[in-house]
C-alpha angles and dihedrals in degrees: 000000000000133000118001118347117252122234095274093046091049090052091050092048091052092050091049092049090053090055100046095109091049091047092050089053092047094053097041112122092006127133123245091258092049091050093048091049091049093053095041088060093056117097115254097017110128101173140004132206118190122192123181122196130239092035095235092062112110099189139037115261121268090229108087090205089066094055115093120194120193120191118203126186 
């Protein structure tokens, strides 16, 4: 998405924001491929970038508070 989101995109962003806690729980302890697959199955998601830190980590942390989700439009 570029510029300001349209009405439909705004609606989708609001729905996503409401579910962030649930999403964090769903992706906890998942691999990069599992996380990408999860997001690609959500309505309105056009691309996903997953970064784990430190680089040698193979899965997201179990602690939801250590999972950061950034939404770009």
